[in-house]
VEXRO-102293 format. One record per atom (N, C-alpha, C): residue in one letter; y, x, z. Coordinates in steps of 0.001 Angstrom, whole numbers, padded with zeros to 6 digits, always signed. Example, Ala and Ser with C-alpha at 12.3 -4.5 7.8 and 13.67 -1.06 7.14 Angstrom:
BEGIN
A-005690+013190+007800A-004500+012300+007800A-003300+013200+007800S-002250+012850+007080S-001060+013670+007140S+000030+012900+007870
This chain:
BEGIN
M+102101+124744+094053M+101270+124969+095523M+100077+124147+095327H+098804+124974+095581H+097531+124334+095486H+096969+124263+097039H+096022+123240+097351H+095900+123127+098729H+094218+123197+098599L+093625+123890+099585L+092127+123751+099716L+092017+123005+101130R+091263+121890+101057R+091005+121229+102346R+089693+121145+102623L+089350+121580+104059L+088138+121588+104600L+087868+120284+105427L+086668+119679+105005L+086439+118284+105561L+085837+118298+107091S+085010+119037+107160S+084148+118984+108441S+084982+119766+109581P+084912+119141+110963P+085648+119809+112040P+084989+121248+112256S+083767+121574+111916S+083240+122974+112112S+082574+123229+110640F+083502+123954+109771F+082855+124377+108556F+082870+125767+108320T+081712+126283+107860T+081628+127760+107562T+081527+128103+106160I+082102+129119+105886I+082183+129799+104482I+081622+131274+104847Q+080459+131557+104232Q+079867+132806+104564Q+079644+133796+103296N+079514+133434+102177N+079453+134100+100852N+080822+134307+100278P+081116+135585+099818P+082232+135739+099136P+082326+135035+097799R+083465+134574+097565R+083653+133829+096290R+085059+133631+095870L+085303+133760+094553L+086805+133779+094162L+087037+132290+093681Y+087929+131791+094170Y+088284+130382+093932Y+089499+130341+092774P+089306+129767+091651P+090539+129755+090665P+091454+128796+091056S+092411+128535+090207S+093423+127476+090527S+092881+126134+090559H+092883+125441+091659H+092317+123959+091715H+092804+123565+093036S+092545+122304+093237S+092715+121660+094706S+091497+120738+095045L+091152+120738+096216L+090195+119998+096772L+090947+119134+097769S+090616+117797+097876S+091388+116845+098875S+090471+115803+099310S+090664+115190+100491S+089953+114197+101207S+090810+113538+102008L+090643+112151+102012L+091464+111283+102923L+091209+111580+104411H+089973+112163+104610H+089564+112640+106135H+089749+114116+106296S+090499+114842+105526S+090562+116238+105733S+091208+116516+106839S+090819+117487+107689S+091679+117836+108858S+092208+119186+108973T+091894+120050+107750T+092453+121440+107837T+092796+121745+106300A+093945+122297+106052A+094392+122579+104649A+094670+124237+104650I+094244+124987+103525I+094669+126167+103444I+095560+126137+101988S+096719+126866+101885S+097629+126820+100823S+097456+128089+100037F+097389+127984+098736F+097422+129297+097934F+098257+128931+096605T+098732+130020+095759T+099282+129832+094576T+098242+130189+093436P+098517+129643+092259P+097689+130064+091192P+097981+131642+090797Q+099049+132156+091237Q+099153+133531+090886Q+098467+134362+091914S+098114+133856+093101S+097422+134649+094028S+096023+133975+094429P+095115+134088+093663P+093798+133384+093962P+093215+133697+095266L+092459+132952+095945L+092015+132961+097295L+090673+133545+097345L+090544+134720+098051L+089263+135443+098250L+088700+135118+099556L+087760+134481+099662L+086901+134183+101018L+085713+135113+101136S+085938+136170+101947S+084786+136967+101903S+084247+137090+103403S+084633+136563+104457S+083988+136553+105868S+083904+135264+106348T+083049+135312+107387T+082674+133918+107964T+084033+133366+108599M+084313+132169+108224M+085468+131543+108839M+085179+130183+109516H+085756+129787+110725H+085509+128491+111389H+086812+127905+111409F+086817+126399+111137F+088180+125739+111177F+087712+124463+112314R+088624+124302+113204R+088329+123187+113995R+089594+122253+114233G+088993+122158+114091G+090024+121080+114157G+089950+120154+115241K+102866+076854+121020K+103302+076331+119865K+104628+076533+119654R+104705+077748+118874R+106025+078364+118442R+106313+078207+117009S+107391+078018+116433S+107867+077778+115177S+108898+078739+114654L+108834+079352+113460L+109573+080342+113092L+110091+079960+111732I+111433+079721+111217I+111923+079549+110040I+112690+080646+109559C+112531+081059+108375C+113016+082079+107615C+113628+081788+106379R+114837+082226+106105R+115456+081766+104791R+115694+082944+104034Q+115124+083149+102725Q+115149+084361+101934Q+115687+083982+100657S+116882+084554+100264S+117560+084106+099096S+117338+085065+097870D+116892+086345+098129D+116662+087341+097105D+115590+086995+096196Y+115768+087181+095056Y+114760+086728+093934Y+113845+088049+093622F+112664+088051+093750F+111819+089177+093458F+111170+089102+092046Q+111574+089923+091125Q+110968+089996+089819Q+109637+090403+089890Q+108759+089742+089103Q+107273+090211+089001Q+107158+091469+088352Q+106276+092382+088870Q+106077+093732+088165Q+104603+094133+088589S+104181+095050+087709S+102736+095544+088043S+102992+096613+089197F+101667+096679+089994F+101626+097660+090950F+101258+098950+090508T+102238+099682+090267T+102181+101040+089558T+102495+102133+090686P+101535+103115+090889P+102034+104153+091870P+103214+104868+091314P+104184+104995+092272P+105494+105626+091868P+105385+107041+091342R+106441+107329+090608R+106520+108679+090079R+107064+109634+091130Q+106256+110730+091458Q+106641+111578+092456Q+107783+112468+092023P+108605+112951+093110P+109662+114059+092858P+108924+115085+092108P+109745+115762+091134P+109081+116744+090481P+109047+118124+091215N+107965+118868+090932N+107896+120244+091563N+108614+121390+090866D+109022+120990+089622D+109812+121787+088672D+110736+121110+088103S+111110+121706+086815S+112337+120945+086101S+111685+119747+085344S+110533+119774+085163S+109739+118482+084459S+109392+117647+085432Y+109232+116371+084942Y+108978+115242+085848Y+107383+115099+086049G+106604+115750+085244G+105203+115680+085303G+104564+114410+084812A+103271+114250+084735A+102569+113149+084171A+102553+111964+085009L+102625+110805+084513L+102534+109499+085354L+101153+109249+085714Q+101055+108659+086828Q+099612+108374+087353Q+099092+107158+086430P+097865+107150+086406P+097468+105825+085834P+097539+104564+086420R+097834+103430+085825R+098361+102243+086330R+096993+101433+086853V+097077+100890+088111V+096092+100215+088690V+096436+098845+089199F+095884+097857+088833F+095893+096336+089220F+095095+095999+090200V+095421+095459+091354V+094686+094786+092465V+095132+093554+093003G+094234+092796+093622G+094512+091443+094081G+093395+091046+094801H+093696+089919+095694H+092698+089320+096348H+092801+087663+096132S+091663+087131+096104S+091643+085590+095680S+090897+084939+096813I+091399+083512+097145I+090585+082721+097866I+090603+081454+097194Y+089337+080926+096991Y+088964+079753+096252Y+088547+078514+097067K+089315+077466+097064K+088921+076283+097866K+088714+074983+096900G+088487+073943+097566G+087987+072807+096698G+089287+072173+095946K+090666+072314+096503K+091804+071757+095933K+092697+072691+095319A+092596+073990+095578A+093398+074880+095209A+092739+076320+095201A+093537+077368+094594A+092964+078698+094669A+094382+079571+095129L+094319+080643+095761L+095465+081514+096123L+095004+083015+095926T+095875+083460+095093T+095768+085039+094619T+096812+085720+095201V+096591+086859+095935V+097513+087787+096559V+097681+089055+096013E+098844+089644+095485E+098957+090679+094819E+100035+091532+095239P+099859+092811+095563P+101024+093741+095941P+101858+094103+094715K+103095+094029+094927K+103990+094701+093673K+104871+095982+094355A+104808+097069+093442A+105380+098220+093969A+106971+098281+093933P+107484+099102+094825P+108800+099187+095018P+109289+099913+093592E+110678+099764+093533E+111350+100735+092390E+112148+101795+092934F+112036+102856+092335F+112646+104226+092396F+113696+104458+091590T+114869+105143+091869T+115799+105464+091153T+116069+107079+091244P+115986+107899+090004P+116142+109281+090260P+117720+109743+090539L+117837+110591+091312L+119043+111098+091705L+119421+112384+090830D+120820+112635+090868D+121087+113828+090205D+120467+115178+090625S+120089+115309+091915S+119657+116502+092527S+118168+116554+092295G+117546+115540+091326G+116185+115596+091054G+115206+114824+092012A+115809+114476+093119A+115064+113602+093968A+114974+112172+093709F+114186+111300+094395F+114170+109952+094243F+114644+109065+095501K+115214+107896+095192K+115353+107020+096430K+114863+105538+095983V+114520+104845+097085V+114050+103391+096721V+115146+102678+096472S+115123+102068+095168S+116389+101188+095013S+115853+099694+095239K+114604+099204+095386K+114301+097893+095589K+112899+098032+096380E+112744+097365+097483E+111515+097355+098149E+110470+096617+097355G+109089+096777+097607G+108098+096071+097029G+107921+094784+097800F+106872+093922+097266F+106794+092646+097858F+105190+092387+097472V+104860+091203+098150V+103650+090624+097836V+103692+089279+097135L+103132+089228+096027L+103164+087935+095177L+101922+086905+095495L+102273+085721+096012L+101343+084798+096117L+101208+083758+094971Q+100216+083622+094366Q+100117+082623+093409Q+099048+081474+093882F+099676+080197+093547F+098959+079047+094005F+098655+078358+092768A+097350+077962+092538A+096936+077211+091276A+096094+075907+091858P+096622+074762+091302P+095694+073493+091783P+094426+073497+091006A+093450+072716+091808A+092032+072621+091089A+092209+071650+089849A+091327+071990+088913A+091188+071247+087628A+089907+070603+087554G+089083+070974+088503G+087688+070414+088261G+086873+071157+089504V+085393+071072+089419V+084626+071718+090254V+084820+073446+089965R+085187+074001+090762R+085226+075487+090713R+086067+075935+089288Q+087116+075067+089012Q+087914+075192+088075Q+089325+075279+088310Y+090337+075982+087854Y+091734+075849+088451Y+092619+075946+087300D+093810+075365+087426D+094784+075297+086277D+095787+076250+086546W+095658+077537+086065W+096485+078632+086212W+097722+078344+085389N+097796+077450+084495N+099031+077198+083512N+100024+076412+084499R+099435+075725+085621R+100362+075009+086476R+100663+075866+087742K+100404+077104+087882K+100524+077838+089095K+102009+077953+089517Q+102038+078025+090810Q+103361+078313+091427Q+103416+079643+092273V+104358+080274+092080V+104477+081682+092719V+105459+081768+093856F+105162+082566+094754F+106042+082819+096040F+105985+084233+096344S+107100+084928+096364S+107102+086454+096793S+107528+086567+098170L+106644+087311+098771L+106833+087624+100328L+107626+088976+100326S+108559+088939+101049S+109516+090204+101287S+108806+090977+102391V+109090+092130+102711V+108477+093033+103801V+108529+092215+105047T+109878+091791+105269T+110049+091033+106662T+109097+089688+106728E+108951+089101+105793E+108211+087860+105627E+106693+088293+105909I+106384+089205+105380I+105044+089864+105766I+104835+090090+106986G+105806+090741+107768G+105853+090980+109190G+105667+089861+109917N+106405+088732+109454N+106107+087347+110519N+104645+086857+110276L+104048+086977+109017L+102613+086513+108975L+101829+087460+109795I+102089+088771+109890I+101207+089618+110607I+101223+089150+112032S+102639+088857+112532S+102741+088611+113882S+102264+087336+114357L+101922+086362+113504L+101824+084914+113759L+100500+084791+114596G+100625+083961+115636G+099422+083703+116546G+098716+082513+115918A+097552+082401+116550A+096551+081357+115965A+097160+079838+116162R+098092+079745+117054R+098715+078397+117215R+100091+078279+116785D+100504+079338+116057D+101938+079455+115607D+102225+079174+114151S+103262+078617+113960S+103713+078304+112341S+104955+078920+112053C+105008+079121+110717C+106402+079716+110241C+106606+078889+108859E+108049+079081+108353E+108410+078471+107211E+109270+079374+106563F+109160+079594+105306F+110091+080344+104362F+110544+079698+103260F+111862+079814+103125F+112783+078990+101991F+113233+080169+101123H+113050+079885+099763H+113551+080761+098634H+114453+079778+097746D+115404+080322+097318D+116375+079887+096116D+116562+080920+095120P+115640+081122+094157P+115714+082130+093230P+117209+082277+092604F+117920+081339+092549F+119258+081375+091805F+120375+081486+092902K+120149+081859+094072K+121116+081701+095176K+122374+082773+094580G+123437+082087+094605G+124828+082875+094414G+125039+082789+092965R+124229+082094+092006R+124484+081930+090588R+124834+080398+090262S+125125+080163+089152S+125463+078746+088769S+124374+077729+088839E+123147+078360+088822E+121921+077335+088978E+121365+077207+090317E+122231+077732+091296E+121939+077668+092728E+121507+076141+093088G+120509+075946+093888G+120044+074759+094274G+119200+073841+093417K+118912+074423+092174K+118353+073611+091228K+116798+074165+091273V+116302+075186+091876V+115022+075542+092147V+114953+075811+093712R+114096+075064+094353R+113837+075241+095737R+112282+075395+096188K+112056+076374+096770K+110547+076798+097092K+110510+076832+098626V+109663+076130+099233V+109427+076150+100634V+107793+076371+101040L+107696+077673+101609L+106304+078022+101887L+106116+077769+103410K+105182+076952+103818K+104928+076664+105270K+103503+077002+105538V+103336+077919+106844V+102036+078364+107150V+101964+077628+108649E+100921+076771+108704E+100659+076044+110049E+099243+076103+110502P+099031+076016+111589P+097682+076208+112180P+096853+074992+111887L+095542+075034+111621L+094668+074156+111414L+094475+073349+112765P+094112+071951+112672P+094138+071182+113869P+093125+071707+115039D+092013+072231+114375D+090898+072745+115277D+091012+074309+115563G+092201+074940+115231G+092365+076306+115365G+091736+077215+114823S+090874+076748+113682S+089976+077647+112948S+090581+078552+111905G+092117+078470+111709G+092671+079026+110619G+094161+078562+110483H+094574+078565+109160H+095955+078172+108899H+095900+077426+107666F+096987+076393+107400F+097235+075729+106214F+098327+076521+105454F+098263+076919+104125F+099313+077567+103349F+099811+076365+102388N+100864+075927+102529N+101474+074777+101778N+102719+075364+101018L+102679+075214+099669L+103961+075659+098922L+104363+074285+098160S+105758+074123+098438S+106413+072986+097869S+107276+073532+096819V+107404+073185+095641V+108343+073586+094677V+109052+072402+094066Q+110457+072450+094057Q+111267+071579+093289Q+112110+072290+092341N+111733+072026+091029N+112433+072802+089820N+113003+071474+088932K+114301+071555+089226K+115112+070476+088422K+115295+070949+086965L+115304+072237+086763L+115394+072870+085404L+114245+072447+084540L+113032+072432+085234L+111723+072000+084461L+111237+070610+084830N+112060+069997+085565N+111579+068676+085997N+110119+068690+086825V+110043+069708+087701V+108756+069930+088437V+108935+069578+089901D+107958+068812+090581D+108125+068560+091955D+106580+068640+092481E+106252+069807+092856E+104735+069755+093196E+104531+070504+094500S+103366+070229+095227S+103136+070804+096519S+101674+071026+096301I+101357+072427+096565I+099978+072936+096589I+099519+073428+098005Y+098477+073013+098533Y+098108+073434+099693Y+096663+074024+099727I+096416+074960+100605I+095022+075640+100570I+094833+075898+102213P+093618+075474+102668P+093293+075984+103960P+092796+077497+104047I+093121+078208+105030I+092852+079542+105118I+091970+079719+106579T+090759+080068+106483T+089868+080355+107597T+090339+081422+108425R+089963+081632+109618R+090398+082696+110636R+089857+083970+110056A+088630+084167+109372A+088261+085223+108670A+089105+085573+107461E+089287+084718+106732E+090091+084940+105376E+091604+085389+105765Y+092115+084860+106910Y+093421+085300+107246Y+093593+086582+107794A+092297+087022+108443A+092215+088339+109012A+092251+089328+108054V+091453+089149+106898V+091588+089919+105740V+092842+090109+105183L+093591+089039+104967L+094982+089105+104513L+095911+090059+105382I+095724+089821+106684I+096574+090582+107546I+096178+092092+107673S+094900+092384+107429S+094598+093766+107272S+094932+094355+106054A+095037+093637+104919A+095663+094303+103725A+097209+094400+103791F+097819+093562+104501F+099270+093547+104687F+099536+094647+105480N+098895+094966+106523N+099183+096136+107443N+099008+097419+106622F+098033+097405+105767F+097856+098648+104902F+098962+098901+103950I+099389+097765+103244I+100349+097795+102052I+101718+098036+102465V+102205+097737+103706V+103454+097481+104149V+104313+098997+103834P+103557+100027+104263P+104377+101440+104134P+104520+101774+102652Y+103534+101304+101805Y+103574+101544+100447Y+104834+100673+099840L+104865+099414+100301L+106030+098513+099838L+107371+099163+100242L+107542+099864+101209L+108759+100450+101629L+109002+101835+101011G+108063+102444+100406G+108010+103584+099658G+107897+104889+100553W+107373+104729+101767W+107215+105780+102657W+106110+106630+102249H+105155+106214+101506H+104192+107029+101073H+104592+108206+100236A+105588+107866+099323A+106099+108813+098333A+106833+109728+099256F+107526+109389+100263F+108264+110433+101135F+107272+111281+101879A+106280+110795+102247A+105181+111659+103013A+104545+112623+102068N+104365+112083+100877N+103544+113066+099810N+104622+114199+099363S+106009+113965+099385S+106835+114946+099097S+107232+115923+100119I+106626+115814+101331I+106919+116831+102378I+106139+118045+102056K+106754+119188+102195K+106387+120588+101911K+106635+121497+103194P+105631+122255+103621P+105935+123209+104876P+106959+124108+104460E+107297+124584+103340E+108368+125485+103057E+109661+124763+103005D+109660+123347+102737D+110873+122709+102842D+111613+122538+104123T+110810+122544+105311T+111264+121937+106640T+112236+123051+107196G+112202+124205+106702G+113296+125166+107186G+114520+124930+106639R+114791+124531+105282R+115846+124488+104696R+116379+123025+104649G+115501+122122+105087G+115764+120687+104818G+117165+120182+105430N+117525+120702+106712N+118669+120117+107230N+119886+120595+106477S+119973+121867+105939S+121186+122200+105202S+121320+121738+103788A+120205+121159+103330A+120368+120496+102008A+120735+118968+102278N+120729+118483+103351N+120899+117146+103518N+122269+116870+104049P+123072+116138+103237P+124475+115896+103608P+124525+115159+105001R+123543+114403+105316R+123616+113836+106535R+122909+114326+107719S+122700+115632+107685S+121974+116396+108688S+122654+116196+109956G+123912+116007+110025G+124611+116055+111347G+124456+114588+112030D+123833+113730+111422D+123516+112273+111972D+122193+112403+112759F+121378+113517+112648F+120255+113567+113520F+120593+113738+114971E+119998+112838+115893E+120265+112884+117324E+120083+114329+118005W+118950+114923+117513W+118624+116270+118314W+119498+117183+117758S+120302+117049+116661S+121079+118270+116153S+122595+118279+116587R+122673+117267+117589R+124217+117142+118217R+124318+117990+119275
């Protein structure tokens, strides 16, 4: 199915023109016309379209590092289709004693026998702290990392100017090495209320490491982080893949194909 999207609230097409098989899209499109490659669309007439609190969280899950790759969409036919190009993004904050880099990591999807996909692991945001090695120089070989889950991101989003929170991670929770690596991330307000301190403490008995890296984040820098977090959370949950898979022709038969259709409140 191809889609022709018209961007302007009042858009006029006056001259007849045969449009071949292709699609036009925009993030700000308000109207869509669907047509198939077997039936080209002929537009021949004039058409108009209108359109001091403290929060302590303990997280035991260990998030593996992975690249932020757009997930493979459910296939429209028997083939899986081509993969989207890989894109790497991040945001860095540099201060006198340390640097902080923030990177989103994509969720993982598992294919089902029906040809559909489901989220097998939610995405996360990877924080990388590097101590300063000189003026505007940072030792990334000594960096320490901390993976924020979706819930922990929500805690940071809801954090007030005078609030603080603390996250505890044991990457080997439930395994024989439990307790040998402890990570504590504290986010506390600056004394003058102009921002927050991010302080990551790591005790790694396996590597004989005991290090604490802290970096002050101004109110403006924190606002940028929160804006990025608000944007990326639905993608970390995989909800964008679900939204992209919705088709008008599927809505009529969606309930019958869903084995849990009886769970819908409005269908009882």
